[in-house]
C-alpha positions as CSV (number, residue, x, y, z in Angstrom):
1,M,-0.1,-0.1,0.0
2,F,2.9,2.3,0.8
3,E,5.4,0.9,-2.1
4,W,5.4,4.4,-3.2
5,I,7.4,6.0,-0.6
6,S,10.8,5.3,-2.1
7,S,9.5,6.8,-5.4
8,P,10.4,10.6,-6.1
9,E,7.5,10.7,-8.8
10,A,5.2,9.6,-6.1
11,W,6.2,12.2,-3.8
12,V,5.9,14.9,-6.4
13,A,2.3,13.5,-7.5
14,L,1.6,14.0,-3.5
15,A,2.5,17.3,-3.5
16,S,0.7,18.5,-6.6
17,L,-2.5,16.7,-5.4
18,M,-2.4,18.5,-2.0
19,A,-1.9,21.8,-3.6
20,I,-4.7,21.1,-5.9
21,E,-7.1,19.8,-3.2
22,I,-6.3,22.9,-1.2
23,V,-7.2,25.1,-4.1
24,L,-10.4,23.2,-4.6
25,G,-11.2,23.5,-0.9
26,I,-11.3,27.4,-1.4
27,D,-15.0,27.0,-2.7
28,N,-15.8,25.0,0.4
29,I,-14.2,27.5,2.9
30,I,-16.0,30.5,1.4
31,F,-19.3,28.6,1.5
32,I,-18.9,27.3,4.9
33,S,-17.7,30.8,6.2
34,I,-20.7,32.7,5.0
35,L,-23.3,30.1,6.3
36,V,-21.7,29.9,9.8
37,G,-21.6,33.7,9.8
38,R,-25.4,33.8,10.5
39,L,-25.1,31.7,13.3
40,P,-24.6,32.9,17.1
41,A,-21.1,33.6,17.7
42,E,-20.9,30.7,20.3
43,Q,-21.9,28.2,17.6
44,R,-19.6,29.3,14.7
45,D,-16.4,27.4,15.7
46,K,-18.2,24.2,16.3
47,A,-20.2,24.5,13.2
48,R,-17.0,25.1,11.0
49,T,-15.2,22.1,12.7
50,I,-18.0,19.7,11.9
51,G,-18.7,21.2,8.3
52,L,-14.9,20.5,7.4
53,A,-15.0,17.0,9.2
54,M,-17.9,16.0,6.9
55,A,-16.1,17.5,3.8
56,M,-13.1,15.2,4.8
57,I,-15.5,12.0,5.5
58,S,-17.4,12.6,2.3
59,R,-14.3,12.7,0.3
60,L,-12.8,9.6,1.9
61,L,-16.1,7.6,1.5
62,L,-16.1,8.6,-2.2
63,L,-12.4,7.7,-2.4
64,F,-13.2,4.2,-1.1
65,G,-16.0,3.9,-3.4
66,L,-14.1,4.5,-6.4
67,V,-16.0,1.9,-8.5
68,W,-19.2,3.9,-7.7
69,V,-17.5,7.3,-8.5
70,M,-16.3,6.1,-11.8
71,G,-19.6,4.6,-12.5
72,L,-21.2,8.1,-12.1
73,I,-19.3,9.0,-15.6
74,E,-21.8,6.6,-17.4
75,P,-24.4,8.5,-19.5
76,L,-27.9,8.1,-18.0
77,F,-30.0,9.8,-20.7
78,Q,-29.6,13.0,-23.2
79,V,-30.8,16.6,-22.9
80,F,-30.7,18.8,-26.0
81,G,-27.9,16.3,-27.4
82,N,-26.0,16.3,-24.3
83,E,-25.4,13.0,-22.5
84,I,-26.3,13.3,-18.8
85,S,-24.4,11.1,-16.3
86,G,-24.8,10.7,-12.5
87,R,-21.8,13.1,-12.0
88,D,-23.5,15.5,-14.2
89,L,-26.8,15.5,-12.3
90,I,-25.0,16.1,-9.0
91,L,-23.0,19.0,-10.6
92,I,-26.2,20.5,-12.1
93,T,-28.1,20.2,-8.8
94,G,-25.2,21.6,-6.8
95,G,-24.7,24.6,-9.1
96,L,-28.6,25.4,-9.0
97,F,-28.3,25.2,-5.1
98,L,-25.4,27.5,-5.0
99,L,-26.9,29.9,-7.3
100,A,-30.2,29.9,-5.1
101,K,-28.4,30.1,-1.7
102,A,-26.0,33.0,-3.0
103,T,-28.7,34.8,-4.3
104,H,-30.7,34.4,-1.1
105,E,-27.9,35.6,1.0
106,I,-27.4,38.7,-1.2
107,H,-31.1,39.4,-0.8
108,V,-30.9,39.3,3.0
109,S,-27.9,41.3,3.1
110,L,-29.3,44.1,1.0
111,E,-32.6,44.0,2.4
112,L,-31.4,44.8,6.0
113,K,-33.0,48.1,7.5
114,P,-30.5,50.5,9.1
115,A,-32.0,49.7,12.6
116,E,-31.2,45.9,12.0
117,T,-27.5,46.3,10.9
118,T,-26.2,45.5,14.3
119,A,-28.1,42.5,14.7
120,K,-27.4,39.5,12.3
121,P,-30.3,37.4,11.2
122,T,-29.8,34.0,12.7
123,V,-30.8,30.6,11.3
124,S,-31.1,27.2,12.8
125,Y,-27.9,25.2,13.6
126,A,-29.4,22.2,11.8
127,S,-30.2,23.9,8.9
128,V,-26.8,25.4,8.5
129,I,-25.3,21.7,9.1
130,T,-27.5,20.3,6.4
131,Q,-26.8,22.9,3.8
132,I,-23.1,22.4,4.5
133,A,-23.6,18.6,3.9
134,I,-25.2,19.0,0.8
135,L,-22.6,21.3,-0.9
136,D,-19.8,19.1,0.8
137,V,-21.0,16.1,-1.6
138,V,-20.6,18.3,-4.6
139,F,-17.3,19.7,-4.0
140,S,-16.1,16.3,-2.7
141,L,-17.0,14.7,-6.0
142,D,-15.1,17.3,-8.0
143,S,-12.1,16.8,-5.6
144,V,-12.1,12.9,-5.7
145,I,-12.4,12.7,-9.6
146,T,-9.6,15.0,-9.7
147,A,-7.6,12.8,-7.3
148,V,-8.5,9.6,-9.3
149,G,-7.3,11.2,-12.6
150,L,-4.1,12.5,-11.1
151,V,-2.4,9.5,-9.1
152,D,-2.9,5.7,-9.1
153,H,-2.2,5.0,-5.3
154,I,-5.2,5.2,-2.9
155,S,-2.8,5.9,0.1
156,I,-1.5,9.0,-1.8
157,M,-5.2,10.2,-2.2
158,V,-6.0,9.8,1.2
159,I,-3.0,11.6,2.6
160,A,-3.6,14.4,0.4
161,V,-7.3,14.8,1.2
162,V,-6.6,14.8,4.9
163,A,-4.0,17.3,4.6
164,S,-5.8,19.4,2.6
165,V,-8.9,19.5,5.0
166,L,-6.5,20.0,7.8
167,V,-5.1,23.2,6.1
168,M,-8.8,24.2,5.4
169,L,-9.5,23.7,9.1
170,L,-6.7,26.0,10.1
171,A,-7.7,28.7,7.5
172,A,-11.5,28.6,8.0
173,K,-11.8,30.8,11.2
174,P,-9.4,33.5,10.1
175,I,-11.1,33.7,6.7
176,G,-14.7,33.5,8.3
177,D,-13.6,36.4,10.7
178,F,-12.4,38.5,7.8
179,V,-15.4,37.9,5.7
180,D,-17.6,39.0,8.8
181,A,-15.7,42.0,9.6
182,N,-15.8,43.1,5.9
183,P,-19.4,43.2,4.4
184,T,-17.8,44.2,0.8
185,I,-15.7,40.9,1.0
186,K,-18.9,39.0,2.0
187,M,-20.7,40.3,-1.0
188,L,-17.5,39.5,-3.3
189,A,-17.6,36.1,-1.8
190,L,-21.3,35.6,-2.6
191,S,-20.5,36.7,-6.2
192,F,-17.8,34.1,-6.4
193,L,-20.3,31.5,-5.1
194,I,-22.8,32.6,-8.0
195,M,-19.8,32.2,-10.5
196,I,-19.0,28.8,-9.1
197,G,-22.5,27.8,-9.5
198,F,-22.8,28.6,-13.1
199,T,-19.3,26.7,-13.5
200,L,-20.8,23.7,-12.0
201,I,-23.8,23.8,-14.1
202,S,-21.8,24.3,-17.2
203,E,-19.6,21.5,-16.4
204,G,-22.7,19.3,-16.0
205,F,-23.7,20.0,-19.5
206,D,-20.2,19.3,-20.7
207,V,-19.2,23.0,-21.3
208,H,-15.7,22.8,-19.6
209,I,-14.5,26.3,-18.3
210,P,-10.8,26.2,-17.3
211,K,-10.6,26.2,-13.4
212,G,-7.4,28.6,-14.1
213,Y,-9.6,31.2,-15.4
214,V,-12.0,31.1,-12.6
215,Y,-9.5,31.2,-9.8
216,F,-7.6,34.1,-11.5
217,A,-10.8,36.2,-11.7
218,M,-11.3,35.4,-8.0
219,A,-7.8,36.2,-7.0
220,F,-7.8,39.5,-9.1
221,S,-11.3,40.7,-7.7
222,F,-10.1,39.8,-4.1
223,A,-6.8,41.8,-4.6
224,V,-8.6,44.9,-5.9
225,E,-11.0,44.6,-2.9
226,L,-8.1,44.5,-0.6
227,L,-6.6,47.6,-2.0
228,N,-10.1,49.3,-1.6
229,I,-10.3,48.3,2.0
230,R,-6.9,49.8,2.7
231,V,-7.7,52.8,1.0
232,R,-11.1,53.1,3.1
233,S,-8.9,52.4,6.3
234,R,-6.5,55.1,5.7
235,H,-9.2,57.6,4.8
236,A,-11.0,56.7,8.0
237,K,-7.8,57.3,10.1
238,Q,-7.1,60.7,8.3
239,Q,-10.8,61.5,9.1
240,E,-10.3,60.5,12.9
241,S,-7.0,62.5,12.9
242,I,-8.8,65.6,11.4
243,K,-11.7,65.5,14.0
244,L,-9.0,65.0,17.1
245,N,-6.9,67.9,15.8
246,K,-10.1,70.1,15.8
247,K,-11.1,69.1,19.3
248,I,-7.6,69.9,20.5
249,K,-7.8,73.5,19.0
250,E,-11.1,73.9,20.5
């Protein structure tokens, strides 16, 4: 099972797969961060941990069910000349769910009245965990199919999946806190989820959008928003300094 340990190529494959799994996990982290942000503060850490634990379990279960996973690629029926497989159905359903959820979250964020902005709307703990579980399956399917296509050893796949989820677990809270503290970042993240939803639906209909383009667009938009946050922060400090100087002169 671990005969690959002496092979340099296997270690390169492990490192490459871990990097890919971490990148694919970014979508999962964003989604979990937004969902748990609507829970009471004392429940968020537990919900994040449970959500990422379910992500790891669903990935491992799919890995050990390789025959079933690969069977999902077999066509079931045709729609407008496109062959639809079990994998396609999961991707399309997951994409539609992401579109609906992200649109709903944007609506909730924009419809808050001024008097309500200090109190976040909360949802039930069970509903948040359920929604995380549903999307974990979709993201896990993409992750596992990538792993199967890249390496041959199941042990390498398991190590890469576990390591990537541990990295996600460490990154989830800082990312969640940052998203909560910056409403514009949350809106940008929700826009990313809409884009990811369209990408999943396109993949389901065999319209393949290179993931590099999607992640580049996300990274570029995020970098621009970080510059905006920095500018706003400096402007706010200048305004505070001006007010303080006025008070001193008075």
